[in-house]
C-alpha positions as CSV (number, residue, x, y, z in Angstrom):
1,M,18.8,-14.3,-5.7
2,A,15.1,-15.4,-6.4
3,E,14.4,-17.7,-3.9
4,L,11.1,-21.2,-4.5
5,S,8.5,-19.5,-3.4
6,I,4.9,-20.6,-2.8
7,V,3.0,-18.0,-1.3
8,E,0.9,-16.4,-3.5
9,I,1.1,-12.3,-3.5
10,A,-1.2,-10.6,-5.6
11,V,0.4,-6.3,-5.8
12,L,-2.3,-4.0,-6.6
13,T,-1.8,-0.9,-8.1
14,A,-4.5,2.1,-9.0
15,V,-2.9,3.7,-11.6
16,H,-4.7,7.0,-13.6
17,A,-2.9,7.8,-17.6
18,G,-1.0,11.1,-16.2
19,Y,0.8,8.6,-14.1
20,A,1.9,6.1,-17.1
21,R,5.3,7.3,-17.3
22,Y,6.2,5.6,-14.9
23,L,4.8,2.0,-14.4
24,P,8.1,0.7,-15.6
25,D,10.2,1.4,-13.4
26,A,7.9,-0.1,-10.8
27,W,6.9,-3.0,-13.1
28,A,11.1,-3.5,-13.0
29,S,10.9,-3.6,-8.9
30,L,8.3,-6.2,-9.6
31,C,10.7,-8.5,-11.6
32,A,13.7,-7.6,-9.7
33,Q,12.2,-9.2,-6.3
34,T,13.4,-13.2,-4.8
35,H,10.1,-13.7,-3.7
36,T,8.7,-14.9,-7.3
37,D,4.6,-16.0,-6.7
38,W,3.9,-12.8,-7.0
39,T,1.0,-11.6,-10.2
40,W,0.4,-7.5,-10.9
41,C,-3.4,-6.1,-10.2
42,V,-3.3,-3.1,-12.3
43,Q,-6.6,-1.0,-12.3
44,V,-6.5,2.3,-14.6
45,D,-9.2,5.2,-12.7
46,G,-9.9,6.4,-16.4
47,A,-11.0,4.9,-20.1
48,R,-9.1,2.7,-22.1
49,S,-5.9,4.3,-21.6
50,P,-3.5,4.4,-24.5
51,D,-1.1,5.6,-22.3
52,V,-1.5,3.4,-19.8
53,V,-1.5,-0.2,-22.1
54,A,2.1,1.3,-24.2
55,S,3.9,2.0,-21.2
56,L,2.8,-1.9,-20.4
57,I,3.6,-2.6,-24.1
58,K,6.3,-1.3,-24.2
59,C,7.9,-2.4,-20.9
60,G,7.4,-5.9,-21.7
61,A,4.8,-6.2,-18.6
62,A,1.4,-6.3,-21.1
63,D,2.9,-10.1,-22.3
64,D,3.9,-11.4,-19.1
65,P,1.0,-13.5,-17.8
66,R,0.6,-11.6,-14.0
67,L,0.1,-8.9,-15.3
68,R,-3.8,-8.6,-14.2
69,L,-4.7,-5.5,-16.6
70,A,-8.6,-4.0,-15.8
71,F,-10.1,0.4,-16.1
72,N,-12.7,1.8,-14.2
73,G,-14.3,3.4,-16.9
74,T,-14.5,6.3,-15.3
75,R,-12.2,8.6,-13.1
76,E,-13.1,7.9,-9.7
77,G,-10.0,8.5,-7.6
78,P,-7.4,6.7,-5.9
79,A,-9.6,4.2,-3.0
80,I,-12.7,3.8,-5.2
81,T,-10.5,2.4,-7.8
82,R,-8.2,0.4,-5.3
83,N,-11.3,-1.1,-3.9
84,V,-12.2,-2.1,-7.6
85,A,-9.1,-4.4,-7.4
86,L,-9.5,-5.6,-4.1
87,G,-12.9,-7.5,-5.3
88,R,-10.7,-9.0,-8.1
89,I,-8.4,-10.2,-6.0
90,T,-8.1,-13.8,-4.3
91,A,-5.1,-14.2,-2.8
92,A,-4.6,-14.0,0.4
93,L,-1.7,-11.4,0.6
94,V,-1.8,-8.3,-1.2
95,Q,0.7,-6.0,-1.3
96,N,0.2,-2.3,-2.1
97,L,2.4,-0.6,-4.7
98,D,1.7,2.7,-5.8
99,A,2.1,3.7,-9.4
100,D,4.9,6.2,-8.7
101,D,7.0,4.2,-6.7
102,E,9.2,0.8,-6.7
103,L,9.6,-1.7,-4.2
104,E,13.0,-3.2,-2.9
105,P,13.8,-6.3,-4.4
106,T,13.4,-8.3,-1.4
107,A,10.4,-6.7,-0.3
108,L,7.4,-9.9,-1.0
109,A,9.6,-11.9,0.6
110,A,10.5,-10.3,3.6
111,L,6.7,-9.0,4.4
112,S,5.0,-12.0,3.6
113,T,7.6,-13.7,5.6
114,A,7.1,-11.7,8.7
115,L,3.3,-12.5,8.4
116,T,3.8,-15.7,8.6
117,T,5.7,-16.3,11.7
118,E,3.5,-13.8,13.2
119,P,-0.1,-15.6,12.8
120,T,-2.0,-13.0,13.9
121,A,-1.0,-9.9,12.7
122,G,-2.7,-8.7,9.4
123,F,-0.7,-6.5,8.4
124,A,3.2,-5.9,7.7
125,V,5.3,-2.7,6.7
126,G,8.8,-1.8,6.7
127,P,10.6,1.2,6.3
128,A,10.7,3.4,3.0
129,R,13.2,5.4,1.3
130,D,12.3,8.6,-0.6
131,L,13.9,8.3,-3.9
132,L,14.7,11.8,-5.5
133,A,14.8,12.6,-8.8
134,S,18.3,12.9,-9.1
135,G,18.2,8.7,-7.9
136,E,19.3,9.1,-4.6
137,L,17.3,6.9,-1.7
138,R,16.4,9.3,1.3
139,T,15.5,6.9,4.3
140,F,12.1,8.0,6.0
141,P,12.2,8.3,9.7
142,W,11.1,5.0,11.5
143,D,10.0,5.3,15.3
144,F,9.6,1.1,15.8
145,T,12.1,-1.4,16.7
146,T,10.9,-5.2,15.1
147,G,8.4,-7.4,15.8
148,L,5.0,-7.7,16.6
149,L,2.7,-4.1,16.9
150,A,0.2,-3.8,19.1
151,R,-3.7,-2.6,17.8
152,G,-4.2,0.8,18.5
153,A,0.2,0.9,18.3
154,L,-0.3,3.2,15.1
155,L,-2.5,5.6,16.1
156,D,-1.3,6.4,19.1
157,N,2.0,7.6,17.4
158,W,0.3,9.7,14.7
159,D,0.7,13.1,14.8
160,T,-1.4,15.1,13.6
161,A,-0.4,18.1,14.4
162,A,-0.4,21.2,11.7
163,S,3.1,21.7,12.4
164,T,5.1,18.6,13.5
165,Y,2.1,16.1,11.7
166,R,3.9,12.8,10.8
167,L,2.6,9.0,10.4
168,P,4.9,6.6,12.2
169,V,5.0,4.3,9.3
170,H,4.8,4.7,5.7
171,P,0.8,3.5,4.4
172,A,1.7,3.4,0.5
173,G,3.9,0.2,1.1
174,V,1.9,-1.7,3.9
175,M,1.8,-5.7,3.3
176,W,-1.9,-6.8,4.0
177,R,-3.9,-9.9,4.4
178,R,-7.1,-9.4,2.4
179,D,-9.3,-10.7,5.2
180,L,-7.7,-7.8,7.1
181,L,-8.8,-5.3,4.3
182,L,-12.5,-6.6,3.8
183,A,-13.0,-6.7,7.5
184,A,-11.5,-2.8,7.6
185,G,-13.7,-2.1,4.8
186,G,-11.2,-1.4,2.0
187,W,-9.3,2.6,1.4
188,A,-11.6,5.4,3.1
189,A,-13.7,7.8,0.8
190,L,-11.7,10.4,1.9
191,R,-9.2,12.8,0.2
192,G,-6.2,12.2,0.3
193,M,-6.1,10.0,3.4
194,E,-7.5,6.9,2.2
195,D,-4.4,5.4,3.0
196,T,-3.9,6.9,6.1
197,A,-7.5,6.1,7.1
198,L,-7.6,1.8,5.8
199,L,-4.3,1.5,8.3
200,M,-5.3,3.4,11.5
201,S,-8.6,1.5,10.8
202,A,-6.6,-1.6,10.7
203,S,-4.3,-1.2,13.0
204,A,-7.3,-0.3,15.6
205,L,-8.6,-4.2,14.5
206,A,-5.4,-6.6,14.9
207,P,-1.6,-6.7,15.8
208,G,0.9,-5.5,12.7
209,V,4.8,-6.9,12.2
210,V,7.2,-4.3,12.0
211,I,10.1,-5.8,10.2
212,E,13.5,-3.2,9.8
213,T,14.2,-4.0,5.9
214,P,13.6,-1.0,3.9
215,T,10.6,-2.5,1.1
216,L,10.1,0.5,-0.6
217,R,10.9,3.2,-2.8
218,Y,8.6,6.2,-2.5
219,R,8.9,8.5,-4.9
220,K,8.8,12.1,-4.7
221,H,7.9,14.4,-8.0
222,H,6.0,17.3,-8.8
223,L,3.2,15.8,-10.0
224,Q,2.1,13.7,-6.4
225,Y,-1.1,14.2,-4.7
226,S,1.1,15.3,-1.3
227,A,2.4,17.8,-3.2
228,R,0.1,20.0,-4.9
229,T,-1.5,23.0,-3.2
230,S,-5.1,22.9,-2.8
231,I,-8.3,24.6,-1.7
232,F,-9.7,21.9,0.6
233,E,-10.3,22.4,3.8
234,G,-11.5,19.2,4.9
235,G,-8.3,18.3,6.1
236,G,-8.9,18.4,10.0
237,D,-12.6,16.7,10.4
238,Q,-10.9,13.9,8.4
239,I,-8.4,13.4,10.9
240,S,-11.2,12.9,13.8
241,M,-13.2,11.2,11.8
242,V,-10.6,9.0,11.8
243,R,-9.3,9.0,14.6
244,A,-12.6,9.1,16.1
245,R,-13.1,5.7,14.3
246,A,-10.0,4.1,15.2
247,A,-10.7,4.0,18.6
248,R,-13.9,3.4,19.0
249,L,-12.8,0.3,16.4
250,L,-10.5,-0.4,19.7
251,L,-13.1,-0.1,21.8
252,G,-14.4,-3.6,19.7
253,T,-13.3,-7.4,19.7
254,A,-9.8,-7.3,17.5
255,W,-9.6,-8.9,13.8
256,S,-8.4,-12.8,13.8
257,A,-6.5,-14.2,11.0
258,P,-9.2,-17.2,9.2
259,S,-5.8,-19.6,9.9
260,V,-5.7,-18.7,13.6
261,R,-9.2,-19.3,14.6
């Protein structure tokens, strides 16, 4: 059941033409939200794509005033595309939703409530579940208890060893305070780690809040970036840079939300 809300949330989705097929499912997950005060800021990485437009028309999103659609005009990658979208957003809370993922029905309500309850927290995150091709939902490993997450806790719990690499939380489903996103510099100019780098920098700048309710359905499919093979050899150097930057930020002054300054 939908509930009345007064907290505006901008849901940010970067998409390219190849992922247009997934937009109707992302849209359906937004329409199912119990928190109703949201807008969907869709930024297309590329020119005006007939596939993206047709997909949004077919699912009904194109006729909904909550859709905010814009195009890069050129292909620039996920980090730049998200940052361009962020420049169009004025809402205090920003929910990331990748084009091929879905939000759990209570995600926006649960995450925004957590940030209201913990006004010093700069971001909120809950467990993610893998969405398999069969429709099965498989829980993503989760290390944290609910409540306030100390500055730097995500960096401390990030396993970057090649054989056991694992992030402590899923970066794709985080709800952000827009002010912290700006302070952290937005999504990083890195290959396949733009959201991880943002997460680690933000965690070094500000506490977060963890909830126990699953919030994200992370679609597993052969087209996703993480499933592709690559000859890129700079991954380890990227990790070193992300760690060094986060460690440096931890030494500085903590970010504080405008409402609690």
